[in-house]
C-alpha positions in Angstrom: 0.2 -0.2 -0.2 1.1 3.6 -0.9 2.8 6.1 1.7 0.1 8.9 2.4 2.7 10.1 4.9 6.4 10.6 4.4 8.8 12.8 6.5 12.7 12.6 5.1 15.2 13.4 7.6 12.9 16.1 9.1 14.5 18.5 11.3 12.9 21.7 13.2 14.2 24.1 15.0 12.3 27.0 16.9 14.0 30.5 17.2 17.1 29.7 14.1 20.2 31.5 13.9 18.9 32.9 17.8 20.6 32.7 21.5 17.4 31.2 22.6 17.5 28.6 19.5 15.2 25.1 20.5 15.8 22.0 18.5 12.7 20.2 18.0 13.2 17.3 15.3 16.1 16.1 14.7 16.6 13.9 11.7 12.9 12.3 11.8 12.2 9.7 9.0 9.1 7.5 8.7 6.3 6.7 6.8 2.7 5.9 7.4 0.5 4.0 4.9 -2.7 5.6 3.3 -6.1 3.7 6.1 -3.5 3.3 9.3 -4.6 4.1 12.8 -0.8 5.5 14.6 -0.9 6.3 17.8 2.1 8.8 18.5 3.6 8.7 22.0 6.2 10.3 23.9 7.5 12.6 26.7 6.7 16.3 27.3 9.5 17.9 25.0 10.2 14.8 22.7 8.9 16.4 19.5 5.1 15.5 19.1 3.5 18.8 18.7 5.8 20.2 16.6 5.8 17.1 14.5 2.2 17.2 13.4 2.2 20.7 12.9 4.5 19.5 9.9 1.1 17.9 8.5 -0.7 20.6 6.5 1.9 23.1 6.5 1.9 24.7 9.9 5.3 24.3 10.5 7.7 24.5 7.6 10.9 22.2 8.3 14.5 23.9 8.6 15.6 20.8 6.6 14.4 17.9 5.5 11.3 17.1 3.8 7.5 15.9 4.6 4.8 14.3 1.6 1.3 14.2 1.8 0.0 12.4 -1.2 3.3 11.9 -2.4 3.3 15.6 -2.6 6.4 17.7 -1.2 4.2 19.9 1.2 6.5 22.9 0.7 7.7 22.4 -2.4 5.2 25.5 -3.8 4.7 27.5 -1.1 1.5 29.1 -2.5 -0.5 25.9 -2.3 0.1 25.5 1.2 -3.7 25.9 1.5 -4.4 22.7 -0.6 -2.5 20.7 2.3 -5.0 22.0 4.9 -7.8 20.6 3.3 -6.2 17.3 2.9 -4.9 16.9 6.7 -7.5 17.8 9.1 -5.4 19.2 12.6 -7.9 18.8 15.5 -5.8 20.3 18.4 -5.8 19.9 22.2 -9.3 21.5 23.6 -10.8 22.4 20.0 -14.1 23.6 21.7 -12.2 27.1 22.4 -12.2 27.1 18.2 -15.6 26.7 18.4 -17.1 30.8 17.2 -20.4 30.2 15.4 -24.0 30.9 16.8 -24.9 27.5 16.4 -23.3 23.8 16.2 -24.7 23.7 12.6 -22.8 26.8 11.3 -19.6 25.8 13.7 -19.1 22.5 11.9 -20.2 23.7 8.3 -17.6 26.1 8.3 -14.9 24.0 6.9 -17.4 23.1 3.9 -18.3 26.4 3.4 -14.8 27.5 3.1 -13.9 24.5 0.5 -16.5 26.5 -1.8 -19.2 23.3 -1.6 -22.5 23.9 -2.7 -25.4 24.3 0.6 -26.9 20.3 -0.4 -23.0 18.9 -0.1 -22.4 21.2 3.2 -25.7 19.7 4.8 -24.8 16.5 3.9 -21.3 16.2 5.4 -22.7 18.7 8.7 -25.0 15.9 9.6 -23.0 13.3 8.3 -19.9 14.4 11.2 -22.4 14.8 13.8 -23.5 11.6 13.2 -20.1 10.0 13.6 -19.0 11.5 16.6 -22.2 11.0 18.4 -24.1 14.4 18.4 -27.5 14.3 18.2 -29.7 16.6 15.4 -31.4 18.4 17.3 -28.2 20.1 19.1 -27.5 21.3 15.4 -29.6 24.4 15.9 -28.3 25.2 19.8 -25.4 27.7 20.4 -22.4 25.3 21.2 -21.5 27.3 23.8 -24.9 25.8 25.6 -23.5 22.5 25.3 -21.3 20.6 28.2 -17.8 20.0 28.0 -18.2 16.6 25.9 -20.8 17.9 23.4 -18.8 21.2 22.6 -15.5 19.0 22.2 -17.8 16.3 19.4 -19.0 19.7 17.6 -15.3 20.3 17.2 -14.2 17.3 16.3 -16.9 16.7 13.9 -16.1 20.3 12.1 -13.0 19.0 11.2 -14.2 15.4 10.0 -16.9 17.3 8.0 -14.5 18.8 5.7 -13.6 15.1 4.7 -9.6 14.9 5.1 -7.6 11.9 4.2 -5.8 12.4 6.8 -6.9 13.2 10.3 -4.7 14.5 12.9 -5.6 14.6 16.7 -3.7 16.0 19.4 -4.8 14.8 23.0 -8.6 14.5 21.7 -9.6 13.3 24.9 -7.9 15.6 27.5 -10.1 16.6 30.1 -12.7 14.6 29.3 -14.1 12.2 31.9 -13.9 8.3 31.5 -17.3 8.2 29.9 -16.7 11.0 27.7 -13.3 9.9 26.8 -14.4 6.5 25.7 -17.2 8.0 24.1 -14.7 10.7 21.9 -12.5 7.9 21.1 -14.6 5.5 20.0 -16.4 7.8 17.3 -13.1 8.4 16.1 -11.8 4.7 15.7 -15.5 4.1 14.1 -14.8 7.1 11.8 -11.5 5.4 10.7 -13.2 1.9 10.1 -16.2 3.4 8.3 -14.1 6.0 6.0 -10.8 4.5 5.6 -9.3 8.0 6.5 -5.7 8.0 7.7 -5.8 8.8 11.8 -3.1 9.9 13.7 -3.4 10.0 17.3 -1.3 12.0 19.8 -1.9 10.7 23.3 -0.1 10.0 26.8 -2.4 7.4 27.3 -0.5 4.0 27.0 -4.0 2.5 27.3 -6.0 4.5 24.7 -3.5 4.1 22.2 -3.4 0.1 23.0 -7.4 0.0 22.6 -7.3 2.4 19.5 -4.3 2.3 17.3 -2.8 -0.3 15.3 0.4 1.1 14.9 2.7 3.3 17.9 5.2 5.8 16.8 7.6 6.8 19.8 9.2 9.7 20.0 12.2 10.3 22.6 14.5 13.3 22.5 13.3 14.8 19.5 14.2 11.7 17.1 11.9 8.3 16.3 13.0 5.8 18.7 10.1 2.9 17.7 8.0 2.6 15.1 6.2 -0.7 14.7 2.8 -2.6 14.9 1.0 -2.0 18.8 1.7 -5.6 20.0 5.5 -5.2 18.5 6.1 -1.6 20.6 4.7 -2.8 23.9 6.4 -6.3 23.6 9.4 -3.8 24.4 7.5 -2.3 27.5 11.3 -2.5 29.6 12.5 -0.4 26.9 9.4 2.1 26.7 9.9 2.4 30.9 13.7 2.8 30.3 12.7 5.9 28.1 10.7 7.6 30.9 7.3 6.5 29.4 4.3 4.8 30.6 2.8 1.4 29.6 -0.9 0.0 29.9 -1.6 -1.1 33.2 -2.0 -4.7 32.3 1.8 -4.5 30.7 3.1 -3.6 34.2 1.0 -6.7 35.5 2.5 -9.2 33.1 6.1 -7.9 33.4 5.6 -8.4 37.3 4.5 -11.9 36.9 7.5 -12.4 34.7 9.9 -11.1 37.5 8.4 -13.5 39.2 9.1 -16.8 37.1 5.9 -16.9 35.9 5.9 -18.1 31.9 3.5 -15.5 30.1 4.2 -13.1 27.6 5.2 -9.6 27.9 3.6 -8.6 25.2 0.1 -8.1 26.7 -1.6 -4.6 26.1 -4.8 -4.8 26.7 -7.6 -6.4 28.6 -9.3 -9.3 26.5 -5.2 -10.3 25.6 -4.8 -10.7 28.9 -7.8 -13.0 29.5 -7.0 -15.3 27.0 -3.4 -15.6 28.0 -4.7 -16.0 31.6 -6.9 -18.9 30.1 -4.3 -20.2 28.2 -1.9 -20.6 30.9 -4.7 -22.0 33.4 -5.3 -24.7 30.5 -1.8 -25.2 30.4 -1.6 -25.7 34.3 -4.2 -28.3 34.0 -2.7 -30.2 31.7 0.6 -30.5 34.0 2.7 -28.1 32.3 5.1 -26.1 34.6 4.3 -22.8 34.1 8.0 -21.4 35.8 10.2 -20.0 33.4 13.7 -21.7 33.6 15.9 -20.0 35.4 19.2 -18.4 33.8 22.4 -20.4 34.4 24.0 -19.7 38.1 20.8 -18.1 39.5 19.6 -19.0 42.2 16.5 -20.5 43.3 13.4 -18.2 44.8 11.2 -17.4 41.8 7.4 -17.8 42.3 6.2 -21.2 41.0 2.0 -21.8 40.0 
């Protein structure tokens, strides 16, 4: 499958040539295939937000290149606007950007700027509202009358209504309660599944990344530290912890079990997968198999057995 995003030796420096110059990205290269759902994780200052700002031309590389759909974003600066419609970017707390008198008008703002006919705008507004679970009865109301979670849905719907081929979200569930968090992230996953849109999700929650993403890009010290499937990245849990990152709680539990000498896998990252592996381990025990990991030569006894 063809790459829809390609970063090629991408570097970015804030205030270049000045005494306060700060390198935010340093020689970053990776590719995202069309239709992927990629989670982006990294410690504060690792370069996550700076990176996604390159996806639609908000940031111009200090060196290197960023390609979207096979085109160099900055080859012709006069055409940057094209990439703003190709890549939809949802910032943290996007509800702060709501300004229209009704939810309908706010969601319609992007499509209207694209010069679409009113019939097509109406279709997109209602379809986007459906994707995020926003009741049509709310479309005629002011967004400022809604709850925080509903405002967030309106803001995300406004980007979805432009029907970008790439949807980039920076902590879209930040500040929401658990129910609101699950609602908005489930809506994004449903949108990805139903439309085939490429999705990049920046999140500090390892549980969210494990549950919703298919691949994970790990940023560390302005570089790409890892980029692989969810399974393979979280199988390197000890390396993630060494980078100052967290891992899903269930992964920590299985790592602890392995430390105790119990033969369980290290790549467990979701509850359903954990349950499956526990059931398999129980079946092996019932069949008389040992669930104790062999000790390295020379190590004293004392590990826990089952």
